[in-house]
N, C-alpha and C positions, 0 to 999 in steps of 0.2 A: 461275903468278902472277909478274908482273914485279917487278923490284927496287924500282921507284918506289912501287908499291902497298904492299909490305911495310914500307917506311920510314914511310909515312903511318900504317899500323896501329899502329906503335909510337911514334908521335909523343907525347911526354909531355904536351904541351899539350892534345891531343885527349883523352887518357885522363883527365886531371884534370877537364876539363869534364864528361865523362860521369859520373865519380864524384860531382861536386858535384850534378849533376841528380838522380842516384839518391838521395843522402842528403836532398836538399831534398824530393823527392817523399815519401820515407819520413816526414820530419818533418811535412809537411802532413797525411799520412794519420794519423799518431799524434794530431796536434792535433784533427783531425776526429773521430776515435774518442773522444778524451777529452771533446770538447764534447758528443758524443752521449751519453756516459755521464753527464756533468754534468746535462744536460737531462732525460734519460730516467730516470735512477736517483736521483742525489743530490737533484735538485730536483723529484722526481716529485709530491710532495704539493702543492707550491706551484703548479705549472703545471696540475695536475689541478683544483685549486680555481679557478684563474683560468678554466680552460676551462669548468668547471661553472657558474661565475658568469656567464659569457657566455651560457650557455644557460638557466640556472635562476635563479629569484629566490625569496628567502625573504620571505614576507609574514607579518609578526607579527600574531597574533590577540590583541588586548588582552583580558585577563581581566575579566569583569564583576565589579564590586564586590558584596560581600555586602549583604543587606538590613539595614535598621534598622527595628525594629518598635516600635509603642507597647505599652502594658501589656496590651492586649487582643489582641496579635498582628497588628495591622493595619500594613501597610507605610507608613512615613513617608519613607523614602528607598529607591528601587528602581532598576532598570536598564531602559533601553529601547534599541531599535535606532536607530542613527544612520547616515545616509549621509555618509561623510567623504571629502573630496578628499585623496588622498595623492600623494606624489612619490617616485619612485625616481631619485635624483640621477644615477646612472650612465647612465640612458637619456635624460637631457635633452640635446638638441642645441642648441637656441637658447633659453636661459633667459629672456632679455628678451622675445623674441617670444611664447613660450608663456604667460608671465605676462600680457602685454598682452591676449592672447586670453581668458585666464581672467578677467581683470578685467572684460571686457565681459559675462561670463556671471554672475559671483558678486559683482561690485562690492566689491573690497577697499577698506579705508580706505587713503588715500595713504601714511601712515606705516607701516601694517601691511604694505603691499606691499614696502617697502624691507626690513623685518625678515625677511619670508619669503624674499626673494631672497638676503639675506646668509646666512640659515640654510641654504639649499640649497647655496650656494657652499661654505660651511664643511663641510657633510656630504659634498660631492663629493670633498673632499680627505681627510677623516678616515674616513668610512665610506660609500663610494659606493653600496654595495648595500643600504643601510638604507632604511626607509620613513619619510618625513617627513610628519606630518599637517599639511596646509596649511590646511584649513578643515573645521570640524565641522558636522554637522547641516544638510546642504544640502536644499533643497526638491526635490520630485519633478521640477519643471520644470527646475531647475538641473542635476539629475542627467541628465535626458534630453538637454539641450543639450551637456553635457560629453561624453556618450557619442557623440553625433552628430558631434562634432569630434575624435574620438580620433586620426584620422590626423594631425591637426595638433598633437596634444598627446602625443608619444611618451613623455614623462617623467611623465605624470600619469594617474591612474586613480581610480575610485570603489571604496571598500571599506566594507562594512557593519560598523560597530564598535558596541561597547557604550557607551552614554552614561548617565551618572548623571542620575537624574530625581527631582525633589522635587514630589510631587503637590500639596502644600499651599503651595508657593512661599514667599512672604515670612513666612508665619505661624510657621514653624519655623526661620527663617534663622539666628538667632544661637545656637541650641542645636545644630542639626545641622551648621552650617558649610557649607563648599563644597569642591569638588575643583578641581584644576588640573593643567596639564602640568608635569612636573619641570623645574626650572631647572638651570643649570650648578652652582649651589651645592648643590642637592639631590643631584645626581649625585656631587659631590665628597664629600658627607657620607655617602653610601650605603656604610656600612662593609662590608657583605657583597656589594656589587656586584650586588644584586638589581634595581636600577633601570637602565633603559636609556632612551635618547632617545625621547621621545614617550609615555612612561608617564604615567598619571594617578594622582595621590596626593592625600590629604586635606591641605587647607591651613589649615583653621580648624574650630573646634567639635569635635563628636564625630567628624567625618570625619578630623580630624587626630589627635585623641587615640587613636582606635582604628584607625588606618590599617593597622597590622600585622595586625589581625584581618580588616578589611574588604577589603584588597587581595588579589586572587587571584594566580595564576601564569599568565603569558602562554603562549599556545600559538603554533604556527607552521604555515604552509602553504608547501610547496615546489612551485612551479609552473614549467613550462617556458614560455619566452617566445620570440616570433619576433624577427627582426632589428630590428623597431621597438619591442621591449620590451613587446609586448602578450601577455597571458596566453593560452596555447594549451592547456595540459594540466596537470591537477593530478597531481603526482608522489606526494606523500604529505602527511599532515597530522597534527599533534599538537594535540589540542583543549586549550583553556585550562581552568584550574580556577577556578571561581567562589569569591570570598572568603567568609569566615565571616559569621555572623549576630550582630547586636547586639540584645539585648532591653532595652528601656528602661522607666522608670516613667512616661513621658509619656503623656498621654491626648489623643487627637485632639480630642475634643469640648470638653474643658476648655480646651485650648490655643486652639481656634478662638473660644471664648467670650471668652477674655482678649484675643485679637488684635482681635476685632471691637469689644470694649468700649473699648479704648484708641484705636482709630481712627487718625487722622492726627496725633495728639499725640505729643510726644517723652517718653519715659520707660520704665518697666519694670513688668511685672506677673508675679509669681511665686507659685505655689501649691505647698504641700508638706504632707506628713503630719508632725505633731509626734511621732508615735509611732515612725515608721521613718525619717524623713528623705527619703522618696520624693517626688521632684519631679513634680507632675502637669502643671504648665504653666510655661513660662519664655519670656516674650516681652520683647523689647527693641525699642523703636520710636523713630524709623523704622528699618525694616530694609532688606533688599535681596532681589532674586530670585536665589536660588542657582543657578537653572537657567541664567542667562546665563554663569556661570562654567563650567558643564559644557560649553557649546558654544564657549567662548573669549570672554571679555569684550572688547568693543571699546574702543578708547581713549576715545572720546567718552562711553561709558557709565561707564568708570572715573573720568573727570574729573568727571562729574556727581556721583558718589558722594563723591569726595575733596573737592569744593568745597562740599558741602552743609553749612551752618553747624550743622545739627542732628546732625551726625556719625553717619550711619547705619551706619558700619562699626564703631562702638564698641558692645560689649555693655554696656549701661547697668546691667543687673542685677548684674553682678559686676565691672565695671571703672569704673563711674561712682561717684564719692563725693560726698555731699551733706550739708549740715547737716540733722540729723533733725528739728529743731523739736520740737513738743510730743509726738511719738511716744516721747520718752525719759522722759516724766513717770512712767509706771508703774515704770520702773527706778529713778528717784530715790526714789519711794515705797517700793519694795522695799528699797533701801539703808537708808532710815530705819528700816523695820520690822526688818530683820535685824540692824542695828547697835544697835537699841534707843534710838536718839537721839530718835525721835518716834513716837508711837502714832497709830492711825487716828482716835481721838476728839479729839486735840488740834487746835484750830482756829487760824486766823489771820484777820486783818482785811484785806480788799482794798478800798482806796479808789480803785482805778484806776491806781495807780502805786506804785513803791517807790524810796526815795531812799537812796543810798549815797554819802557824801561830797558832792561837787558833781555827781554823776551821777544822773539820774532814769531809771528803767526802767519802761516803761508796760505795763499789762495790755491785752490785746486788747479788753476791755470798758471803755470810758472811764469809766463811772460806778462801776465796781468791783462785786465780788460780795458785799461786806459780810463778816460773819463766816462762815467756810467751813471745813469739816473736810476730811480727806484724800479721802474718797469723793467729795464734791462738787467738790473741787479737780480730781480726775481727770475726772469726768464733764463738768464745765463748763470744763475746761482752763484753770483760773485761773493766770495767769502770776505774779501777786504771791505766791501761796502757794508756788510752786516757786522764785521768786527767793529767798525767805527760807529755804526748806528746802535749796536748793543751797548757800547761804552757810553754813548751820548744819552741813551735812555736810562740806563741803570736798571736794576732788577725790579723795582716797584711797578712801573707802567707795563713792563713785559709780563710780569706775573698776573697783573690785573686782567689783561686781555686773554692770556693763555688759560688761566684758571676759569675765567668766565666762559670760555668756549668749551671747556670740558677736560683740558689737559691737567694731569695731576690730581684728578678728582674721581670719585666713584660715580660712574654714569648712572647706576641704578638699574641696569639691564636685568630682566627677569631670568637670570641664570645664576646658579650658586657659585660661591667662592671667588667673586671678583676681587682683584687687588688694585691698589691705588699706586700710581706713579708719583713723581715728585717734581714740582715746579718751585725751585728755591727762590728766596729773597733774603734781604738782610735780617728781617725779624726771625725767619725760620732758622737761619744759620746761627744767630746768637742764642736762640732757644735750644736748638738741638745739639749744637757743637760748641757753644760758648766761644765763638770766634767772630771777628768782624768780617765784613764783606770787602773783597779786594777788586780793583778795577779789572784785572785780568779775567776775573770770573764773569763780569759783564760782557767782556769781549767774547768769551767762549759761549755765553748764552745766545749771542747773536747768530751763531751757526748751529745751535742745538747740541753743544758738547758741554763737558764739565759735569756739574751735579745733576742736571736735569735728566729725568728718564720717565718714559710714558709707556702705557700699554698700546698695542695697535687699536684697540677699541676706543681708547681716549683720543687717539689721533684722528680716527674716523669721525668721532663725534665733533672734533674741532673743525674738520673740513666741511662737515654737514652744516655746521654753524656759519662758516665763511660763505657757503653756498646760499644759505637762507637769509644772509644779511644780519645775523645776530640772534636769530631765534633758536633756542636750544631745546631739542626734543629728547625725551627719555627713550633710549633704544628699547625696543620690545620684541619679543619672540612669540609670545602667546596672545592671541586675540580673543579667544573664547574658550570656556570650559563648560562641558555638559556633564553633570554628575549622574551617578547611578539612579538617583530618584527623579531625574529629569530636570532638576534645577539648572538654570543657565546663568553664568557670570560672564559679562562682557568686559573686555579689557581695552579701553579706548586709548587713543594716542594722548600723550600727556606733555604739555609744554612746561619745561622746568623753569625757564626764565627768558627774558628778552633783554639783550645787552644794549639796545638803543643806539647801535652804531649809525653814523651818518650814512645816508643812502649812497652818496657819491663815493665815500671811502670803500664801502662794500663793493660797489660797482667797479672801482679801480682794481681792487684785489682780484675779483673774478676775471677781469680782462687780462691781468698779468698771468693768472693761472692758465688762461686760454693761450697766451703767448708761449708758455713753457712747452706746450704740445704743438702749437700751430705756427709759431713765429720764430723758427730757428732756435728754440729753447733746448733744454736738456732731455726732453721726453718726446721727441718727434716720433718715436716708434709707436706711441699710443694714439697717433692721429687716426681719425676715422672719417670716411666720406659721409657727408650730410649730417654729421653729429659734431657739435662744437664741444669737444672734450677739453676740460681744463684740469690741471693738476700740478704736482710738485714732486720732484725727485728728492731723495735723501740718501747719502752714503755716510753712515755713522761709524766713526772709528771705535774699535774695541779696545785697542791699546794705543798710547801715544808713541808714534814712530819718530825717532831722532836721526839726524844725519841724512843720507841719501834717500830720495823718494824710492819706495819699493812698490812694484805693482802688486795689487792685492792677490792676484793669482799665484804669485811667487811666495806667498806667506803660508805657513801652516794653517789648516782649516780653522782652528779655534782663534787665530789672530786676524782673520780676514774681517773686513768691514761688514756691517749689517746693511742690507739694501732695502730702501723704502720707495714706494710710490703711492701717492694718494690722489684720487681724482674725483671730480664732480662732472656731471653731464646731464643735459646741455648747460653750459655755464650761464646762459641768460635766464634760465628757470630750472635749476637742478632737480631732477627726479630721482637720481641715484648718486650715491657716494660710495667709493670703493677704496679699500686700503689693502696693500700687499706688503708684508714685511718678511724678508728672508734672513734668517740667522746666518751670518758669515757668507752672505750671498754676493758680495761685491758691490757693483755699481747699481744704483737704483734705476737709472735709465735703461740699462741693458738687461738687468735681471728681473726687477719687480714690475716695470711698466708693461711688458708683454702679458703678464698674468692679469693685471687689471684690465687690459684691453680685451682679453678673452671673456672676462665676466661682463664687460660692457656690451660686447658683441652679442652675447646670449640675451642680455636684458633687452637690447633694442631689436633683436630678432623677434622677440615677443611683442614689443611695443615700437614698431617702426615709426619713423618721423611722419607726422601727418595723420597717424591713426589714433583713435581714442586710447588713452592710457589704460591698459588692462593689467598693468604691472602691480597695481595696488590702488587703494583709494588715496594715492599719493598726490594727486593734483590733476587738474583737467587740461593743463596746457600741454600740447604735443611737443615732443623733442624738436629742437631746432639746430640747424647747422650754422646759424649766424652768431658771430662773436658779439659780446657786449660792447657798448660804445666806449672808446678810449677817452680818458680825460686829457 
């Protein structure tokens, strides 16, 4: 080796460069090993999930809701299969283009299309592998066209889902309620985190009240997809669990009779057992078709409901409050009898009007009823008699009887959103309005006008109490719930209180109610062969009319009187109480009484006189056509 070469081998500059390259290579190698460790070991779960998600999709299987049954075990809310259009956000390549194509197939509402697009964009950021329900209940034709265009719709597919179905539509709308997709607010309120995007929950009525019983547990299906996001192979599946079952006191036939009888008029019809509080029928009209909520109500449909001046989304049976009119007269009479202020034989003279100071209060009969006792005052619905009796009693005794019977109180029925009416007295007025009570207000209380207002359910509760002689039962709709795990909860009849009325007073009032229907009273139209029907009409003024008497049919619709009729039957041992209230319906005897009669006819068709009562565990005494004994 030459001298020059040996010098180069020991050149410090060359040696330094070689050492730098060696250390640099070692450092790069360590970094690569570390990165491999980070990806393969430390981040194993994360990247395995991403890898799996790229290959697999989780398809949620919505749990079918449980059945709601009537008292004979017949379904009034059930589940059907629905072809739903769903979206997997991660697979959407061209959202605007795919939605345009879908719009040609299923015809979205313009506003609805914007909402869907925004929903998918948000889900793509927050939960890209979720399933978004875009449209429910597609027709077979729409399904076939979507499937034919699958190549152009990589983010969308058809899934068979469980859909809530109401076979009797509008007839049961306000008592069963409806279901809908969870909102952001619902998700935030879900304390146990059991709700997820796209779930269906109860929004109203029994569906809402018993949602925790009826809602099942979702299942899931893991499927392998191709590069276009199309399902290719089922990997595994967890089946959903169907929700529990709700047993109710409702009767399909009686409910249909009530629904058909009220027709297209606005109001409420409710029937219940005075003995148990079991509600056989509960109709609020106009209603709505709960099936449109199951498939997703469209904006135009919702606007039509929201702008209807007859307010179809209000349950008039337990949320509407109205002046009761003459239906309160039996309670005024009971207050007089129980307090001993006036007996049934004491009479008054009706000349067609009653004067107090400078005010004149008219009887519905211009020529007057002449000398009239309590029995005839009730059967003929004499206003002057009850003007005088209301003033004589004052608000205290009246309020005691009416509130005790259930008027102006929350009945506690097992339906949501019940509102309370008002039975005023001196203390209430001073507390609420800082005003003293005037005599004319007692006069108006005698005929159910003035400050008093009640719900139809409260009035029905009151008449059930009159029929039972002072025993107040809590109205109930649900008798039993069977949960998913098989657990059973029985809901037994509940007595709220016993008013301790004297038997002879209760018997007299029942006899007078019988006279209203059967003894030339104001509700002869409700008379039935072999059934002793008792009841009371009511025609409640909406506005005070001055000057000449005007026939209600000649007034604008919203100024016409409300029509009431409340009945019990048979009066000697009531097994059913029925109320019909028609908003601006006119006269109670001609408008409301035929509706109540239709309900009674259906009830007694099922439980004819002399036959064992199969209408409920309402009592063992057969219906009777005999009137109670008159005092």
